[in-house]
N, C-alpha and C positions, 0 to 999 in steps of 0.2 A: 589546436582546436580541442577543447575538452570533450570527452566522450559523454559526460553526465547529461547534457541537454538532449542527447539523442536516445537516452535510455529511460528517462523518467515517465514517459507517456505509456509505456507498455504495462507496468504494474497497475496503473490507474485503470486502463481499459480492461485488462484481464480480470481484475478483482471486482470491478463494477458488473462485468458480464457474469462472473461467478455468482455474485449476489442475486442478479436477476434470475439465474437458473435455480439457485437455492430457494428463492421466493416462489418461483413457479412450482418447484417440487413440493413446497409446503402446502400449496393449494391443491395441486394435482399430482400426487406421488406416482412417479413412474421411474423405474431403474435408470433409464437412459438420461433423464433429467439430473438425477443425482450424480451419475457418472460424469456427465458433461460439466457440472458445477465443480466436482472434485478436480478434474483435469485443469479447468480454468483457474481454480484456487491454487493448486500446486504450481502451475506455470506463473501465476501472479506473484507468489512468494519468491520463486527463483528470480523473476524479473526485478522484484524489489531489492533483492540482495545484490544483484548486478548494479542497480541504480545507486544503492548505498555505497558500494565499493567504488564506483566511478565518481561519486560525489566526494569521497575521501581523497581520491587522487586529484580532483579539480581544486580542492581547497589548498593543497600544498602550493606555497609560493604566492598566495594572494595577500595583498595588504588591504586591511579592512578598517573602516571607521568604527567607532564604538557602537553606533547604531546598527551598522551592517553586521558586526560581530555578534551582537545580541540576537539579531534575526537569524543568523547562521546557527547559533546555539539552539534556538527554538526549532528551526528546520531540522537539525540533526536529531534532537530529542524526539520530535514527532515521528521522524522516519524510523528511528529505532523502536519506539513504542509500537508503531504500526506493524513493522515486520514481526515483532515478537507476538503481538496479538494474532496476526494472520497465521503465523507458524503454529502457535498454540491451538488455534481453531482447526488447523489442518491436522494436527496430531489427534485432537479430540474426534474429528470426523473419521480419520483413518482407524483409530482404535475401536470406535463403536460401529464402523462400517454401515452407516445408514440406519442403525437401530436406536436412534435417539428417543423415540416415542414422540407423541404430538407436542407435549409441553417442552421437552428437551429440544426439539427442532425449532420451536419458536424462540426459546432462549438463545440457541445458537444463532439464529437469524438476527436477533436483536443485538447480540454482541458483535456479529459481523458488521452490522450497520454502524455501530459505534466505532469500530475499527476503520470503516470507510470515512467517517467524519474526521477522525484523527489524521488519516492519510490526506484527506482533502484540505484540511487546515494547514498541514505541513507543506502541501503543494502550493497553496496560496502564499505562504510565507516565502517559499522558494521563488515564486514569480515576483513577489514584492522585492526580494533581494536584487533581482535582475532589473526590473523596470523602474523601481524607485531609487535604489542605492547604486545601480550600475555595476553590481558585482559580476565579474567575468566578462564584461563587455569592453571591447577595444574602443579607445577614444577616436 
C-alpha cells in the first residue's frame, strides 16, 4: 500500500488554513494571527515535502499509459512548483518577520493564493490520475 495517498491531504489543509490566517491578519493585524499562520505555513511545507517524497516512492514500479505518464509529469511539475513557491514565501516571511508593510503583505497574500491555485491544480491532476487513468489502483 503506497504511503502517498495518506500524506497528500495534510499540506492542502495546512496551507489553506495558513492562507486563511494570513488573510485574517491582513485585515486585522494581531501577532497571534501572524504566528499561527507562520506555524501552519511551515507545517504545510514540511507536509508537502513528505507528500512529494512519498509520491516519488509510489511512482517506482508503475507501468503507465502515455496519457497517464503525461498527467504524472504535470502532477510532479505542479508539486515541485508549489513546494518551491511555498518555501520561498516562508523564507520571505521569516526574513521580514511580519514587517512586510501593507502593500508587501497584500503582495505576499496574492502570491500565496497563486501558489494555492498551483497546488490545487496539481491535486486535481493527481486525482484524475487515480479516478480516470486508474494509476495505483489494484484491479
